[in-house]
N, C-alpha and C positions, 0 to 999 in steps of 0.2 A: 633456435634459431628463430629471432622474433624480423618480418620487414618488415619496412611500411609501404613494399610497392604490390599491389594486386597478382595474385594468382595467375599468369599468363598462358591456356593453351597450347603447348609448339604446334604451326599454322594455322593460326585461328588468324592470319592480320586482317582481315576481311580485307585483302590485298586480290582481286581479282584482272586479268591481264589484262588486257584490250587487245590483241592479234591475239587467234591462239595461233601455235605455235605447229608447223608441216605437220603429215603425220607421214610416220616411217612407213619406208614402199612408193610414197604417192610420189608423181613429179610433181616440180610446181610448173608455175605457166611459162617463166621464163626458157625451161628444160623441152616444156611443148609444141610452142612455137616456135623454139630452133631447132625441134627437130619436124615439126613441121619444115620447115625453110626447107630443111636439108631433103630431107620423102618428092620434094619438087622435082631440084636441082638433081636428082636418082632419076626422074623422072623421064626429064628431060633432056637430060641425058643418052639413055634407053632409047630416047622416038630422034636421032639425033642432032639431038637440040645443041647448041652451045651452049654455058652455063650463063646469067651475066655476071659479073663481076665482079660490082657495084652491091654486089649484097654478103660477100664476101672480105672478111675483115680480119 
């Protein structure tokens, strides 16, 4: 079998991903910010204050 196309190694396209994907087991920035807001609401409730209604969506 004679081919006029050059031999190509699988996976050697030279394409580099621009933004690395998230690592497994590492929470996203959005999730960390959401958790921080929930923690602050929890602490306010524990202190007897009313939570802000505009934060909850």
